[in-house]
C-alpha positions, 0 to 999 in steps of 0.5 A: 521284711515288709518294713524293709520293703516299705523303707526301700519303696519310700527311699525310691519314691523320695529319690524319684521325687527329688530327681523329678524336682531337679529335672523340673528346676533345670527345665524351668531355668533353661526355658527362662534363660531362653525366654530372656535371650529371646527378649534381648534378641527382640530388643536388639532387633527393634533397635536395629530396625529403628536405626535402619529406618533412620538411615533410610530416611536420612538416605532418602533426604540426602538423595532428594537434596543431591537431586536438587543440587545435581543441576549445578554439578556441571556449572561447579565443574566449569567454575573449578576448571576456570579457576584452575586455569586463571590461577596460571595466567599472568594477567587478571581481569581489570588490569591495564595491559598493552597489545603487541600489534599496535601498543594500545593500552587496553583493560582486560574485561573478561577471560574466555576459556573454552574447549574440552577435556583434552583441548582448551583455549584461553582468550582475553576479552579486552576493551579499548578506550572507545568501548569496543571489545576484542578477544585476544590470545595471551601471546598478543598481550604484554 
């Protein structure tokens, strides 16, 4: 009976050791996998922080450039406005035209465009032979 009890104790002890080993191995794998996952997440976080820093730096430099160029925004809009209107006009700068009032030949020196968003005017600045200038509406030129 003592041999049998010792045998069962030995089997129980061995079984407990095997189960403890399996438990230790499973805990080790879980801890190792969690550590690997943490390392991967840390690498991804570092990469995202680097990209964010790069984006912030790019954003700041673009903001700086936009700030420098913003003083030309009104001028650029005025130029686009002027070009849109002058495309529709019959006569261009430098052309020789006649004035309806006295049929004098004049040269268009400049096109004067003014007004606001909803109301504008267009006038031709013309130069006579004697170097005098006058602003005329397009209806007075042919």
